[in-house]
N, C-alpha and C positions, 0 to 999 in steps of 0.2 A: 566433837570435831568443829562444830559451828562456833563454839565459844573460843576455841583456839584461833580460828580464822579471824574472829572479831578482835581478839586481843592483838594479833599481828597487825591488822589494819589500823587499830588505834595507835599502836606504838610507831607505825610508819608515819601516820599523819602527825603525831606528836613530834617525831624526829624532824620531819620536814618543817613544821612550824618553828621549832627551836632553832634549826639551822637558818631559817629565814630571819628570825629575830637577831641572831648573832651577826648575820651579814649586814643587816641594817645598822646595828650598833657599830660595826667596823667602818661603815661608810661615814657615820657621824664623827667618829674619832679621827678619821683621816682628814676631815675638813678643819679640825682645830689643833692638829698635831704640831704645827709650826708655832702657834701662839701659846698653847698650854701643854707642853710635852709631859710635865709631871703628872697632870691629871689623866692624860691619855695612857701613860704607863700604868698607873694604878687601875684604870678601867680594864686594860688588857690583862693585867695580872689577876683580876677577879674572874676572868673567863678561863675555864679549864680546857686546855687544848684537846684533851681526849674526848670532849663532848662534841667536837666539830667533826661531822661526817663527810661533808662535801669537800672535794679536793680544792676547788677554787677558793672556798672560804678559808680552809686551813692554810693555803698559800698566802692569802691576803692577811691573815692573822700573823703568820711568821714574818712577813715583810714589815708590817706596821710595828710589831714588837721590836724588831731590830732597829727600826728608825727611832722609836721612842727611847731605846737604850742609848743610841748615839746622841740624840738631842738633849738628853739629861746628863751627858758626860760620862755615862757608864760604858764599860767595855763589852763589845760583842765578842765573847770568847767561845761561843759554841755555835756550831752550824747545824745542830740537830733540827732546828726549825727553819733556819735561813736557807740552807742548801736545797731542801725540797721546794721551798717557795721560789728560789732562783730558777731551778730546773723547770718548774711549772710555767712561770711567767716568760721565760726565754722562748718557750714553745707557743704559748697561747695568750700571753699578756699584751697590753697596749704598749706604745712606745714609752710612755711615762713609767709604767711598771717595769719595763726592761731597764730603763735608766736607773731607777731606784734599786733594782736587783743588783746591778753591777756596782752601784755606789755602796750598798751595804756589804757586799762581798769584799770590796776594797777596804772598807772600814775594819772588817774582821781580820783581814790579812795585815793591815796596818797595826792593829792591836797586838798581833803575834810577831811583830817586827819582821814580817816578810815583805820588805819594801818593794822588791821587784814585782812580786805578784800583785801587791796593792796598786802599784803604778799601772800595771797592765789592766787591772779591773777598772780603775778610774778612767783610763784612756778609752776603754770600750764603752764606758758610760757616756763619755763625751761624743761618741759617734751618733748619739741620739739628740744632741743639743739643738740641732736645727729642726727637729721633729716635735719638740715639746715647747710650750710657751710658759716657761718658768725660769726667768733669769736668776732668781734667788738660788734654786737648786744648782744651776750651772755655775754660779759664783762659788757656792760651797765646794763643789767638785774641783774647780780650778784652785781654790785656796788650799785644799788638802794636797793637791799635786805640787803646789809651791812648797809646802812643808816637806813633802817627801824628797823633792829635789834639793832642798836646803840641807836635809839630813845627810844627803849623799854628796854635799859640797859642790853641787852643780848650780852655781849662783845665777848664771844667765837664764837657764830654764826656770829656776825658781822665780826670778824677776818677771819673766814673761807670764807665768801663771798667776802671780800675785796681781799684776796689772789687769789681766783678764778678769780676775775675781773682783777687783775694784770697779771695773766698768759694769759688770753684771749686777753687783750690789747697788750701784748708782741707778741702774735701770729699774731695779726692783724697789728702790727707795728704802733700802735697809741701811739706815745711817750708822748704826753702831758697827755693823759688819764692814761698812765702807771705811770707817776710821781704822778698824783693825787691819784691813788690807793695806791702807796707806802707811801705817806704822811698820807693817811687814816689809813693804817696798823700801822704806827708809832704812830699815835694819839690814837689808841685803846690800844696799849701797854702802853702808858703814862697814860691813864685813869685807867689801871689795876696796876699802880705803878711798872711796869716792865721797869725801866729806861734804863737798858742795851740794851734790844731789841729795845726800842724806839730810843735810840741814834744810834744804828746800822742802823735802817731803815731811820731815818732822814738824816744820812750821805749819805746813798745810794741815797735817793731822791735828796739831794743836788748835788751829783755828776752827776746824770742824768739830772737835770735841768741846770747845768753848761754845760754839754755836748751838749744839744739841744738848749741852749740859752733862757730858760724860766726864766726871771728875777723875775717875781712875785712869782714863786715857790722858787727861791733862797732866796728871802727876808723872806718868810714864814718859810722855813727850818732853816735859820740862827736864826731867832727870837726864834724858839722852842729849837734849840740847845743851844743858850745862856741861856735861862731860866733853862733848865735841868742841864747844866754844872755849872751854878752859884750856884744852890742849892747843887751840889755835891762838890763844892769848887775847881773845876779845873780852874786854872787861865790862863796858857799859851795858851791852845787851845781856851779858851773863848775869850782871848784878840784878837787872830787872827780873830775869827768869828765876834767880835764887829767891828774891822776895816773894814772887808768886808761888814758888815751890813750897817755901816755909809756911805760907798762908794756907795752902791747900792740904799740906801733909800734917795731920795731927799726930800720928804715930809713925815715926820714921823707921824704915827698915835698915838693915845693915848696908844695903846698896845705897840707900839715900845718904846715910852717914858718910859712906866712902866718897860719894860724888861731892858732897859739901866739903869734905876734907881736901879733896883734890882741887876744888875751886879755890879755897883759901890758900892752898899751897902755891897755886899759880899766880895769885895776886900778892904773894910775899907776906902772908900772915901765918907764919909757922905755928904760933901758939893756938890759934883757932883751928888750924889744920890738924894739929896733934890732938886736940880735944875731940874733934869729930871722928878721927881715925881710931882713937882708942875706944870711942863709943861704938864704932862699927865692929871692932873685934869683940867687945863685950856683948853686943847684941847678937853676934853670930855664933855664940857658944852652942855646939851641937849642930850647927848649920853646915852648909857646903864649905869645904876647905879652900875652894877657889876664892871665896870672898875674903877669908883670912889672908891669903897670899897677896891679893890685890891691896888690901889695907896695910899690910906689913911692908910691902915695897914702897908705898907712899910714905909710911911712917919713918922708914930708914932715910928716905930723902928729906923728910922734915927734920930729923935729928942732925943730918949733915948741914942743913941750912942753919940750925941753931948752934953749930960747931960742937955738938956733943958726939964726937967721933966714936967713942967707946960704945955708946948706946946704938949708934948707927951700925957699927961693925957687928955687934951682937944681933941686932934686928936683921941684918943682911944674912947672917948665918942661919937664923931661924927661917928666914924667907927661902933661902936656898934649900934647906932641908925639907921645908914644906913643899917647895916646887918639885924636888926630886921625888918626894912621896906621891905627889899628885901625878907626875909623869909616869911613875911606876904603876900607879893605880890605873891610869889610862892605858898603859901597855897591857896590863893584866886583863882589863875589861876588853881591850881590843882583841887580845888573844882569845879570850873566852867567846867574844862575839864572832871572831873569825872561825873558831872551832865549831860554834853553833851553826854558822852559815855553811861551813864545810859539811857538817852532818846533815843539814837540811838539803843542801845540794846533792849530797850522796844519796840521801833517802829519795829525793826526787828523781835522781838518775836511776836508782834501783826500780822505782815505780815505772819509769819510762822504759827501762830495759825489760821489765816484767811484761808491760803492755805490748812492747814490740815482740817479745818472745811468744806471748799469747796470740798476737796477730799472725805471726809466722806459723805457729802451730795450726791456727784456723785455716790459713791459706794452704798449708801443706795438706791438711785434712780435706779441704775442699778440692784441691787438685787431685788428690788420691781418689776421692769419691768419683770425680769426673773421669779420671783415667780408668778406674774400675768399671764404671758404667760404659765408657767407650769400648773397653776390651770386651765386656759382656755383649754389647751391641754388635761389635764386629764379629765376635765368635758366633753369636746367634744368626747373624746375617750370612756368614759363611756356611753355617750348618744348613740354613734354609736354602741357600744357593746350591749346596751340594745335594740336598734332598731333591730340589727341582731338577738338577742335572741327572741324578740317579733315576728319577721318574721319567725324564725324557729318554735316557738311555734304555730303560726298561720298555718304554713305549716303542722306541725304534727297534729294539730286539724282538718285541712281540710282532711288530709289523714285518720285520725281516723274516721271522719264522713263518708268518702267514704267507709271505711272498714265496719263501722256499717251498711251502706246501702247495702254493698255487702254480708254481713253475712246472713241477712234474705233472700236475693235473692238466695244465694247458698243453704241455708236450704230449701227454697221453691222449688228450682229446684231439689234438692236431693229427697225431698218428692214426687215431681211430677213423677220423674223417678220410685221411688219405687211403687207408687200407680198405675201408668200407665202400668207398665210392670209386676206387680205382678200376674195379671191374666194369662199373657203369660207364666210366670215362672211356675205357678201352672199347666197349661195345658201341658207344656213340661214335667213336673215331672209326671203327670198323664199318659202321653204317655208311659213312661218307666215302670211305676208301673203296668199298665194294658195292656201291650204289647200283652198278649195272647188272649185278647178279640178283635177279628177282627173288629167288628162293632164300638166299642168305639175308637179303634185306628184310624180307617178311618175317624171318625168324628173329632177327635182332630187334626189330620194332616191336614184335610181340613181347619179347622178354622185357624190354624197357617199359612198355606200357603196363606190364603186369607188376614190375618191381617198383618203379619210381613213382608212378602216379598213385601209389597207395598212400592214404591219409596218415597212417601210423608212421610210415617212414618220414614223411614231411614234418610231422610233429616232433619226431625224435631229432631230426636235423635242426629244427628251430631251437629246441632246448639245448642241443649241443653247442650251437652258435652263441646262444645267450650266455652259456657258461664260459666259453672261451673269450668272447669279446664284450664282456661287461654289459650284458642285457641289451645288445645293440638292436636286436629285432623287436624286443618288447618296447624299448624306447621309441622306435620308429612307429610301431603300431599305436602307441599312446599319443604320439604327435599327430598321426593321421588315423583316427578311429574309423573313418568311413571309407578308407582306401580299399580298393578291390583286392581280393586274395591273390590274383595273378601277379600283382606287383610285389606282394610279400613273398610269394613263391620265387619270383625272379631274383629278389634281393638275397634270399636264402641260398639259392643255387650259385649266385655270383660269389657270395662269401665262402661257399664250399669249394670254390675253385673251378667251377664249370665255365667253359667258354660259351659264347652265344650260339655257335654251331651245335655244341653238345646239348645246350638247353633247348634248342629248337627240336632236336630229336627226342629229348626226354619228355617235353611238354606237348609234342605232336603239333607244334606251331611252326609257321614259316619263319625263315630267318629274318625276313623283313619285319614281321610282327614283333619278333624278339627285340630287334634294334629299335623299333618305334617305342616299345614299352620301356626299354632301357633309357631312351632319350627323355621320355616323360618322367620317369623315375628320377633321373638326374636333375631335371628342371624343378621338380617338387622339393627335392632335398636342398638344392641351392637357395630356394626361397624360404626354407624353414629356419628355425632357431634351435634346432637340436644340437646338443653338446658334442655329439660324435659326427658332426657334419663332414669335417675334413677327412676323417677316417673312411666314412662311407663313400665319399667322392673318389678317394684314392682306389677303393675296391672296384667301384663302377667303371672308373676310367681305365 
C-alpha cells in the first residue's frame, strides 16, 4: 500500500513538473511567434497535446498552434484544439487572449468560406483593440476585414479597413505590411474606377517598396501603373515605368507579358504588342483562362490595327467563346456557392431551431415543475388548513360537550340549593313575621341554630358554590388567606341567595352586624385583584 502511494505521489509530482515545463516552453514560443512562425510551429508539433493535463496550458497550446498555422500560411481547418481554447479564454483569459481567440476563430471561418461568421468574429476581436497595446495585431485584423468586404463587393467598407490597417502597420513600424495595405487601397480605388486615387496610392506604394527594398512589391506596383497609364494614354511616365519593370523582372509572368503587350498597343507598336501578347498566351498554358481572354482581346485589337481582319475575326470568335465559357463557369461556381451557402444557412437555421426547441422544452419543463410544486404546495397547505379547522372544530365540539354536561350539573346544583335551603329561608322569614310570639320564635331559632350552624352543612354549601361558580369561594379564600371565617360564611350565604335578615337569624347576629360585615367584605373585594371581582360585587350588591 505504501509503495502504491509513493508511486502515485511520484507520478503527480512528475506530471506537475512536466506541465510546468510545457507552460514555460509555450511562453517562450509566444514571444517569438511573430518573427519565427515556422520554428514555433515545429516546436509546437513536437509537443503531444495529450501530455498536457492543465486546462489553461492546453488552451494556451491550442491558441498558439492556431496562430502558428495562420502565420505560416496554412489553413486552420479544425476546431478540435481551437474551440476549447476560445471557450476557456473568453471566460478566464486576458484581453489579449480574448482578442487572439476571436481572431483565430475568424481565420478558421474564413478558411471555410463562412464570410459572415468570419466577419462577426473579427469585429468581436476589434472590440478589444483599445484594451491591448499591439497595433500590429489590430492592423492584421483590419486587413483581413478589408479582404472579407472586398470578396463581398463592399468596396467602401474594404477601403475603410485597409486604411485602418495601413495606419496600424505604420504605428507598429511593419514596413512590408504597410506597403501591402497601401497596394490594397490602390486596388480598391482601381476597382471603383477611381484611377486618380489608384495612381496616387500605387505611386506611394512604389516609393515605399523602393525605400525598403521590396522588389516583389515594386514589380507589382509598376505592372499596375503601366496598365492604368497605358489606358489613359500617358506615354513618357509609362515608358520610364516599363524600363524599370523590365529591369526588375527577370522572369516575366503571363500578366507581365499582357501588360507590356497592352502598353505597346497603346503607343501604336502593334508588332511588339503582338509579340508580348502571344508570349502571354504561351506562358499561360494550363493557367487561368481569364489571362487568355484578356490577351486574346488585346491580340484581336492588334490584328485590327495591322489590318489583318480575318485573323482579328477569328481571334474575336475565340475570345467570345472563351468569355462565354468563363461566364458559364462563373455562373456554375456562383450556383454551387449559392447552394453551399443555402445549405450552410439551412443547417444553421436547423441548429437555431433545434436550440430554440430545446430551450422551449426546458422552459416548459421548468414551468411544469414549478406548477406541479405550486399545486403540491397549495394542496398540502389546504390539507393542513383543513386539518387545523377539523382540530378546531373537534376542540369546539369537545368544549361544547363539556358545556352541555356542565349545564345540567349547574342547573342541578342550583335546584339543589333552592330546595335544600328553601325550608331554612321560610323559617327565617317566619321568625321575622312571628317575632311577637315567644314560643314560636324560640322554636324557630332553635331549629336554625341546630341545622345551619352545623360545620358539615357549611362545608357542603361551600363545595356546592365552588362547583357552580367556578371555585369562587376557593379563589376568594386564596386571595385572602387570613380573612376571618365569618366573612367566608357571609359570602357563602349571600351566594346561596339568603338575604341579610335571613343571615342574621341563621348566624344569630344582629342585622347591623351583618350589614357592617357586608360593607367590609365589599370594601375588601373592591380593593382586590381577584378575577371574579365583578361577579362577587353583583352578588353582594
